[in-house]
C-alpha positions as CSV (number, residue, x, y, z in Angstrom):
1,M,0.0,0.0,0.0
2,K,2.8,2.4,0.8
3,K,4.3,1.7,-2.6
4,W,1.0,2.6,-4.3
5,L,0.6,5.7,-2.2
6,W,4.1,6.9,-3.2
7,I,3.3,6.2,-6.9
8,M,0.0,8.2,-6.7
9,L,1.7,11.1,-4.9
10,F,4.5,11.1,-7.5
11,A,2.0,11.1,-10.3
12,L,0.0,14.0,-8.7
13,V,3.2,16.1,-8.3
14,A,4.3,15.3,-11.8
15,G,0.9,16.4,-13.2
16,I,1.0,19.6,-11.3
17,A,4.5,20.3,-12.5
18,W,3.6,19.4,-16.1
19,K,0.6,21.8,-16.0
20,A,2.8,24.5,-14.5
21,L,5.4,24.0,-17.1
22,Y,3.3,23.6,-20.3
23,T,0.1,25.6,-19.6
24,P,0.5,28.9,-21.5
25,P,0.1,32.1,-19.4
26,P,-3.1,34.1,-20.0
27,L,-3.1,36.6,-22.9
28,E,-2.6,40.3,-22.0
29,L,-5.2,42.2,-24.0
30,K,-6.1,45.8,-24.5
31,V,-9.8,46.4,-24.1
32,V,-12.4,49.1,-24.6
33,E,-15.8,49.4,-23.0
34,V,-19.1,49.4,-24.9
35,E,-20.7,52.9,-24.5
36,R,-23.5,55.1,-25.6
37,G,-22.9,57.9,-28.0
38,E,-23.3,59.3,-31.5
39,V,-22.9,57.4,-34.7
40,E,-23.0,58.9,-38.2
41,L,-23.3,57.6,-41.7
42,T,-21.0,59.7,-43.8
43,V,-19.6,60.0,-47.3
44,S,-16.0,61.3,-47.7
45,N,-14.0,62.7,-50.5
46,T,-11.7,60.3,-52.5
47,R,-8.8,62.8,-52.9
48,A,-7.9,65.9,-51.0
49,G,-10.0,68.9,-51.7
50,T,-9.0,72.6,-51.9
51,I,-10.4,75.8,-50.2
52,K,-11.5,78.3,-52.8
53,A,-13.1,81.7,-52.8
54,C,-16.6,82.2,-54.2
55,R,-15.2,85.3,-56.0
56,R,-11.6,85.4,-57.2
57,S,-10.6,87.4,-60.2
58,G,-7.3,87.7,-62.1
59,L,-7.6,91.3,-63.2
60,S,-6.0,92.4,-66.5
61,M,-5.6,95.7,-68.3
62,P,-7.8,96.1,-71.4
63,A,-5.1,98.0,-73.1
64,G,-1.3,97.9,-73.1
65,G,0.9,100.5,-71.6
66,R,3.7,101.4,-69.1
67,V,2.9,101.0,-65.4
68,D,2.9,104.5,-64.0
69,I,1.4,104.2,-60.5
70,L,0.7,101.2,-58.2
71,H,-1.9,102.3,-55.7
72,V,-1.9,99.0,-53.6
73,T,0.5,96.4,-52.4
74,E,0.1,92.7,-51.9
75,G,-2.1,91.9,-48.9
76,D,-4.0,95.2,-49.0
77,Q,-7.8,95.2,-48.3
78,V,-9.6,97.1,-51.0
79,K,-13.2,98.2,-51.6
80,A,-15.2,97.9,-54.8
81,G,-14.2,100.7,-57.1
82,D,-10.8,101.4,-55.5
83,L,-8.0,102.3,-57.9
84,L,-5.4,99.5,-58.0
85,L,-3.1,100.3,-60.9
86,E,-2.6,103.1,-63.4
87,L,-0.8,103.2,-66.7
88,W,0.9,106.3,-68.2
89,N,-2.1,108.3,-69.6
90,E,-1.1,111.9,-69.9
91,D,-2.1,111.9,-73.6
92,R,-5.5,110.5,-72.9
93,K,-6.0,113.0,-70.0
94,A,-5.3,115.8,-72.4
95,M,-7.7,114.4,-75.0
96,T,-10.4,114.1,-72.3
97,A,-9.8,117.7,-71.2
98,Q,-10.0,118.9,-74.8
99,A,-13.3,116.9,-75.3
100,R,-14.7,118.5,-72.1
101,S,-13.9,122.0,-73.3
102,Q,-15.5,121.2,-76.7
103,L,-18.6,120.1,-74.9
104,K,-18.7,123.4,-73.0
105,A,-18.3,125.3,-76.2
106,A,-21.1,123.3,-77.8
107,Q,-23.3,124.1,-74.9
108,H,-22.7,127.8,-75.1
109,R,-23.3,127.8,-78.9
110,R,-26.6,126.0,-78.3
111,Q,-27.6,128.5,-75.7
112,Q,-26.7,131.4,-78.0
113,R,-28.5,130.0,-81.1
114,C,-31.6,129.0,-79.0
115,V,-31.8,132.5,-77.5
116,E,-31.5,134.0,-81.1
117,A,-34.2,131.6,-82.2
118,D,-36.5,132.7,-79.4
119,N,-35.9,136.4,-80.3
120,A,-36.5,135.7,-84.0
121,A,-39.8,134.0,-83.1
122,R,-40.9,137.0,-81.1
123,E,-39.9,139.4,-83.9
124,A,-41.8,137.3,-86.4
125,Q,-44.9,137.3,-84.2
126,R,-44.7,141.1,-83.6
127,L,-44.5,141.8,-87.4
128,Q,-47.4,139.4,-88.0
129,Q,-49.5,141.4,-85.6
130,L,-48.5,144.7,-87.3
131,L,-49.3,143.1,-90.7
132,E,-52.8,142.3,-89.5
133,R,-53.2,146.0,-88.5
134,K,-51.6,147.0,-91.9
135,L,-48.7,148.6,-90.2
136,A,-46.0,146.4,-91.7
137,S,-45.2,145.1,-95.1
138,R,-45.8,141.5,-96.1
139,E,-42.3,141.1,-97.3
140,L,-40.7,142.1,-94.0
141,T,-43.2,139.8,-92.2
142,E,-42.4,136.8,-94.3
143,A,-38.6,137.5,-94.0
144,A,-39.0,137.6,-90.2
145,G,-40.9,134.3,-90.3
146,T,-38.2,132.7,-92.4
147,R,-35.4,133.9,-90.0
148,A,-37.4,132.5,-87.0
149,Q,-37.8,129.1,-88.7
150,S,-34.1,129.0,-89.6
151,S,-33.1,130.0,-86.1
152,V,-35.2,127.1,-84.7
153,F,-33.3,124.7,-87.0
154,A,-30.0,126.3,-85.9
155,C,-31.0,125.7,-82.3
156,Q,-31.7,122.1,-83.0
157,A,-28.5,121.7,-84.9
158,S,-26.6,123.1,-81.9
159,Q,-28.4,120.6,-79.6
160,D,-27.1,117.8,-81.9
161,E,-23.6,119.3,-81.8
162,Q,-23.7,119.3,-78.0
163,E,-24.8,115.6,-78.0
164,M,-21.9,114.8,-80.4
165,A,-19.5,116.6,-78.1
166,A,-20.9,114.8,-75.1
167,S,-20.4,111.4,-76.9
168,Q,-16.9,112.4,-77.8
169,L,-16.2,113.2,-74.1
170,L,-17.6,109.8,-73.1
171,M,-15.4,108.0,-75.6
172,N,-12.3,109.8,-74.3
173,E,-13.2,109.1,-70.7
174,A,-13.7,105.4,-71.6
175,L,-10.2,105.4,-73.3
176,L,-8.8,107.1,-70.2
177,A,-10.5,104.5,-67.9
178,Q,-8.8,101.7,-69.9
179,T,-5.5,102.9,-68.3
180,K,-6.9,102.5,-64.8
181,L,-7.5,99.2,-63.1
182,R,-10.2,99.3,-60.4
183,A,-11.4,96.6,-57.9
184,P,-14.7,95.0,-59.1
185,F,-15.6,93.9,-55.5
186,D,-14.3,94.1,-51.9
187,G,-11.3,91.8,-51.4
188,V,-7.7,91.2,-50.6
189,V,-4.9,91.8,-53.1
190,A,-3.2,88.4,-53.4
191,E,-0.6,89.1,-56.0
192,I,0.6,91.9,-58.3
193,T,2.3,91.1,-61.6
194,G,4.5,94.0,-62.8
195,E,6.4,97.0,-61.3
196,I,6.4,100.7,-62.0
197,G,8.0,101.4,-65.4
198,E,7.3,97.9,-66.8
199,Y,5.2,97.5,-69.9
200,V,2.0,95.4,-69.6
201,T,0.3,93.8,-72.6
202,P,-3.3,92.5,-72.7
203,S,-3.7,88.8,-73.2
204,P,-4.3,88.0,-76.9
205,P,-7.0,85.4,-77.7
206,G,-5.8,81.9,-76.9
207,V,-2.6,83.0,-75.1
208,A,-2.7,83.0,-71.3
209,T,-0.7,85.7,-69.6
210,P,-0.5,86.4,-65.9
211,P,-3.1,88.9,-64.6
212,A,-2.0,92.3,-63.4
213,V,-3.7,91.9,-60.0
214,D,-5.1,88.8,-58.3
215,L,-8.0,89.8,-56.1
216,I,-9.7,87.4,-53.6
217,D,-13.0,87.9,-51.8
218,Y,-12.7,86.2,-48.4
219,S,-16.3,86.9,-47.4
220,C,-17.3,83.5,-49.0
221,L,-15.1,80.4,-48.9
222,Y,-15.9,76.8,-49.9
223,V,-14.2,73.4,-50.3
224,T,-14.3,71.7,-53.7
225,A,-13.6,68.0,-53.5
226,P,-14.3,64.8,-55.5
227,I,-16.8,62.2,-54.3
228,D,-16.8,58.6,-55.6
229,E,-19.5,58.1,-58.2
230,V,-20.9,55.2,-56.2
231,D,-21.8,57.7,-53.4
232,A,-23.1,60.4,-55.7
233,G,-26.7,59.1,-55.5
234,K,-26.7,59.4,-51.7
235,I,-26.0,63.1,-51.4
236,Q,-28.1,66.1,-52.0
237,V,-27.7,69.9,-51.7
238,G,-28.2,71.3,-48.2
239,Q,-26.7,68.3,-46.3
240,T,-24.6,69.1,-43.3
241,A,-20.8,68.5,-43.7
242,R,-17.8,68.4,-41.5
243,I,-14.5,69.9,-42.8
244,S,-11.0,69.1,-41.6
245,L,-7.8,70.7,-42.7
246,D,-4.2,69.7,-42.5
247,A,-3.3,73.2,-41.3
248,F,-5.7,72.7,-38.2
249,R,-5.2,69.1,-37.2
250,G,-7.8,68.0,-34.6
251,Q,-10.2,70.8,-35.4
252,F,-13.4,70.5,-37.4
253,F,-15.4,73.2,-39.2
254,E,-19.1,73.1,-40.0
255,G,-20.2,73.3,-43.6
256,R,-23.1,72.7,-45.9
257,L,-23.2,71.0,-49.3
258,N,-23.9,73.8,-51.8
259,R,-23.3,72.3,-55.3
260,I,-23.1,68.9,-56.9
261,A,-21.5,68.8,-60.4
262,P,-24.0,67.8,-63.1
263,Y,-21.5,65.3,-64.6
264,V,-19.1,62.6,-63.6
265,L,-15.4,63.4,-64.0
266,E,-13.5,60.8,-65.9
267,I,-9.7,60.9,-65.6
268,E,-7.4,58.2,-66.9
269,K,-6.1,55.8,-64.3
270,Q,-8.3,57.3,-61.6
271,A,-11.7,56.4,-60.2
272,R,-14.7,58.3,-61.7
273,T,-15.8,61.0,-59.3
274,V,-18.3,63.8,-58.9
275,E,-17.1,67.3,-57.8
276,V,-19.0,68.9,-54.9
277,D,-18.7,72.3,-53.2
278,V,-19.1,72.7,-49.4
279,L,-19.6,76.2,-48.0
280,F,-18.2,77.1,-44.6
281,E,-21.1,77.9,-42.3
282,H,-19.6,80.4,-39.8
283,P,-18.0,83.7,-40.8
284,E,-15.6,83.6,-37.9
285,D,-14.1,80.4,-39.4
286,R,-13.4,82.1,-42.7
287,E,-11.3,84.8,-41.0
288,R,-8.4,82.4,-40.2
289,L,-8.4,80.4,-43.4
290,L,-6.4,80.8,-46.5
291,V,-7.4,80.1,-50.1
292,G,-5.5,77.1,-51.3
293,Y,-5.5,75.1,-48.1
294,S,-6.0,71.3,-48.6
295,A,-9.2,70.0,-46.9
296,D,-11.2,66.9,-46.4
297,I,-15.0,66.7,-46.1
298,D,-17.5,64.3,-44.5
299,L,-21.0,64.6,-45.7
300,I,-23.4,63.4,-43.0
301,L,-26.2,61.3,-44.5
302,E,-27.7,60.0,-41.2
303,N,-27.1,60.6,-37.5
304,H,-28.1,58.6,-34.5
305,T,-27.5,60.1,-31.0
306,D,-27.3,58.3,-27.7
307,T,-27.1,54.9,-29.3
308,L,-25.0,51.9,-28.3
309,R,-21.7,52.0,-30.1
310,I,-18.3,50.3,-30.3
311,P,-15.0,51.3,-32.0
312,S,-15.2,50.0,-35.6
313,E,-11.7,48.5,-35.3
314,T,-13.0,45.9,-32.8
315,L,-15.5,44.5,-35.3
316,L,-14.5,41.4,-37.3
317,E,-15.6,40.7,-40.9
318,D,-18.4,38.3,-39.8
319,N,-20.0,40.9,-37.5
320,S,-18.5,39.4,-34.4
321,V,-16.3,40.8,-31.6
322,Y,-14.1,39.3,-28.9
323,R,-15.5,40.1,-25.5
324,L,-13.4,39.6,-22.3
325,N,-15.3,37.9,-19.5
326,T,-13.3,39.3,-16.6
327,D,-15.0,37.1,-14.0
328,A,-14.0,33.9,-15.8
329,G,-10.8,35.3,-17.3
330,L,-11.8,34.0,-20.7
331,V,-12.3,35.4,-24.2
332,E,-15.7,35.0,-25.8
333,R,-16.5,35.5,-29.4
334,V,-19.9,37.2,-29.7
335,T,-22.0,37.8,-32.9
336,V,-23.6,41.3,-32.9
337,Q,-26.3,43.1,-34.9
338,T,-25.0,46.4,-36.3
339,G,-26.6,49.6,-37.6
340,L,-24.9,52.7,-38.8
341,K,-21.1,52.5,-39.1
342,N,-18.2,54.7,-40.1
343,W,-14.4,54.5,-39.8
344,D,-14.6,55.4,-36.1
345,Y,-17.7,53.9,-34.6
346,T,-20.3,51.1,-35.3
347,E,-23.8,51.2,-33.9
348,I,-24.8,48.0,-32.0
349,L,-28.5,46.9,-32.2
350,G,-28.1,43.7,-30.2
351,G,-25.6,41.3,-28.7
352,L,-23.8,43.6,-26.3
353,A,-24.5,45.9,-23.3
354,V,-23.0,49.0,-21.9
355,G,-19.8,48.3,-20.0
356,D,-18.9,45.1,-21.9
357,K,-15.2,44.9,-22.5
358,L,-14.1,44.3,-26.1
359,V,-10.7,43.3,-27.2
360,I,-9.1,46.0,-29.3
361,S,-5.7,44.3,-29.7
362,L,-6.8,41.8,-32.4
363,D,-3.3,41.1,-33.6
364,V,-2.2,39.2,-30.4
365,A,-1.1,35.6,-31.1
366,G,-3.3,33.0,-29.7
367,L,-6.4,35.1,-29.6
368,A,-9.4,32.8,-29.9
369,D,-12.8,31.9,-28.4
370,G,-12.2,30.4,-24.9
371,A,-8.6,31.6,-24.6
372,A,-7.5,32.7,-21.1
373,A,-6.8,36.4,-20.9
374,I,-6.3,39.4,-18.6
375,I,-6.6,43.1,-19.2
376,K,-3.3,44.8,-20.2
377,E,-3.1,48.1,-18.4
């Protein structure tokens, strides 16, 4: 009996030692808790978008000439109608002054001839009255009537000459205006091409030349970005959008979908896309942005608030997750029912509860249903 007792004791010790030596230690896993929060269904751009201004104009001179005066510098704020650049125009100023003097002379001639016409008309009327009383000859009366009628035509001709002189002045003022570049709207001078003394030439048809002044209106900014054609049918003008910029990492700006291109853009070796424009909602956001920044957009198609959600990276392809049962120290593979999902979160409609601990370190070797595990701090 002692012999058998010693054999059984030895076997028990050997079994314990074997288990201690060959049983793997529990897995150390990172976990996240199931929580309630917001989940959105979104559509994002396929390539980086760009911030643009609703109004941006490359202003060019309508006529060639030598730059005489630069009234602004790059970065200046200007109002609509402000003078930006002026070419040498002394000759056109002189022609305009001459036309203005000719108009004054024509006005004075019209006044003189019209006064003479009024006087001739009164004289003809007086002689006609005398003729009726047989106190004036018919010849003198008829001559006075002829002079009165001729004076009327002279007055009308003077009026026509005045209008011609006014038109000539307008033409010279228009020619003078061609030497002056004015702002068509309120904005910021982004770039000036040319210096005082340099000669500028208007762009001929079919030949692109740099504009004299690049003017940007910062009162209205938007992001233009491509959306994959498969998502084009889900979006519509007016949808809320979220804008993110590389220049402001971690910050988001509110926007609204303003335009959907009426065609699909087809570029060789690239996916077919639809261009969309998203306006920035708040004026205070536009004050710190620059045209040309790269930007990304998320168009929000649907939004569920205060719903059960999990990080999307914990979800496996077959709609299952690894849940850690801390009481038993075991991993459980659980199938869940999902709702809305995006890159960050997935809505859970069934299979989990608030506070459940889900495995987020899915690349750990040995991770499987029933594996022993502990939480890795």
